[in-house]
C-alpha positions in Angstrom: -8.6 -13.1 -34.5 -6.8 -15.2 -31.9 -4.5 -12.3 -31.6 -7.1 -10.1 -30.1 -8.4 -12.6 -27.7 -4.4 -13.1 -26.5 -3.9 -9.3 -26.1 -7.0 -8.7 -24.3 -6.2 -9.5 -21.0 -3.3 -7.9 -20.2 -4.6 -4.7 -21.6 -7.4 -4.9 -19.3 -4.9 -5.6 -16.7 -2.7 -2.8 -17.6 -5.6 -0.5 -17.6 -6.7 -1.4 -14.1 -3.2 -1.3 -12.8 -2.8 2.5 -14.3 -6.1 3.2 -12.7 -5.0 1.9 -9.5 -1.7 3.9 -9.8 -3.4 6.9 -10.2 -5.6 6.6 -7.7 -2.7 6.2 -5.1 -0.9 9.4 -6.3 -4.0 11.3 -6.1 -4.9 10.2 -2.6 -1.5 11.3 -1.2 -1.3 14.2 0.7 -4.2 16.4 1.2 -6.3 16.8 4.5 -6.1 13.3 5.7 -2.1 13.1 5.3 -1.4 14.1 9.1 -3.8 11.5 10.3 -2.8 8.6 8.0 0.9 9.6 8.7 0.2 9.5 12.5 -1.8 6.1 12.4 1.3 4.8 10.7 3.7 6.0 13.2 1.6 4.8 15.8 1.5 1.4 14.1 5.0 1.5 13.9 5.8 2.2 17.4 3.4 -0.5 18.6 5.4 -3.0 16.4 8.8 -1.9 17.9 7.6 -1.9 21.5 6.3 -5.4 21.1 9.7 -6.4 19.6 11.6 -4.7 22.4 9.4 -6.6 24.7 9.9 -9.9 23.1 13.9 -9.1 22.9 14.1 -8.1 26.6 12.2 -11.1 27.5 14.2 -13.5 25.7 17.4 -12.2 27.5 
């Protein structure tokens, strides 16, 4: 019975991991895709702007 108790945690973790991956794959695209893409683009633009400001200030 020790082998069962040794195998349960990895099996449970694998099941949850597969569930998370399935949720991620299912939520890609759809009605919110454009809104999510715009939010990511805005965040990247802010980060790039902050990086450019720090580089020009250091020079």
